[in-house]
C-alpha positions as CSV (number, residue, x, y, z in Angstrom):
1,M,0.0,0.0,0.0
2,P,1.5,3.4,-0.9
3,P,1.9,6.0,1.8
4,K,-1.1,8.2,2.3
5,G,0.4,10.9,4.4
6,R,3.2,12.1,6.7
7,I,3.6,13.7,10.0
8,A,5.5,16.7,11.4
9,V,6.5,16.9,15.0
10,D,7.0,20.3,16.7
11,E,10.1,19.5,18.6
12,L,9.6,22.5,20.9
13,F,6.5,20.8,22.4
14,C,7.4,17.1,22.1
15,K,8.5,15.7,25.5
16,G,9.5,12.2,24.2
17,C,6.7,10.4,26.1
18,G,6.5,7.7,23.3
19,L,2.7,7.5,23.3
20,C,2.6,8.2,19.6
21,V,5.3,5.5,18.9
22,E,3.4,2.9,21.0
23,N,0.0,3.6,19.3
24,C,1.0,4.0,15.7
25,P,-0.6,1.0,13.9
26,Q,1.8,1.2,11.0
27,K,4.9,1.4,13.3
28,V,6.5,4.2,11.3
29,L,7.3,6.4,14.4
30,A,10.2,6.3,16.7
31,L,11.9,8.5,19.3
32,S,15.0,10.1,17.7
33,P,18.1,8.3,19.0
34,V,20.4,11.2,18.2
35,R,18.5,14.5,18.3
36,I,17.6,16.2,21.6
37,N,15.3,19.2,21.7
38,A,15.8,22.4,23.8
39,K,14.1,20.8,26.8
40,G,16.4,17.8,26.7
41,Y,14.0,15.2,25.3
42,H,14.4,12.9,22.3
43,P,11.5,14.0,20.1
44,A,9.4,11.6,18.0
45,E,10.0,11.4,14.3
46,Q,8.6,9.5,11.3
47,V,11.1,6.7,10.3
48,G,9.1,4.8,7.7
49,D,7.1,5.5,4.5
50,G,4.0,3.6,5.4
51,C,2.0,6.4,7.1
52,T,-1.7,6.1,6.4
53,A,-2.5,9.5,7.9
54,C,-4.9,7.9,10.4
55,A,-4.0,10.7,12.9
56,I,-3.9,8.4,15.9
57,C,-0.5,9.8,16.9
58,A,-1.9,13.4,16.8
59,T,-5.0,12.5,18.8
60,I,-3.0,10.6,21.5
61,C,-0.3,13.3,21.9
62,P,-0.8,15.0,25.2
63,D,1.1,18.1,24.0
64,A,-0.5,18.6,20.6
65,A,3.0,18.4,19.1
66,I,2.1,16.3,16.0
67,T,0.5,17.6,12.7
68,V,-0.7,15.0,10.2
69,F,-0.6,15.8,6.5
70,R,-2.7,13.7,4.0
71,F,-1.6,13.4,0.4
72,K,-4.1,14.4,-2.2
73,K,-5.3,11.7,-4.5
74,E,-4.5,12.3,-8.1
75,A,-7.5,12.6,-10.4
76,A,-8.0,9.7,-12.9
77,V,-7.5,10.8,-16.5
């Protein structure tokens, strides 16, 4: 199945709690092993291409740090 979306994490607000990682049904999120934000947390990031734009990660995030972008479908010619 081709990817249907992607996410963006506002690292300023992410506290690295991992709820989004645990609840992602496609398993395309992870906490960054190398980046640390200004507050000292490892922020979440998208690590795979299988995002379905289900928005579970954004819904479960207690800090509203995730924005989900859905790709537009191309019109059939």
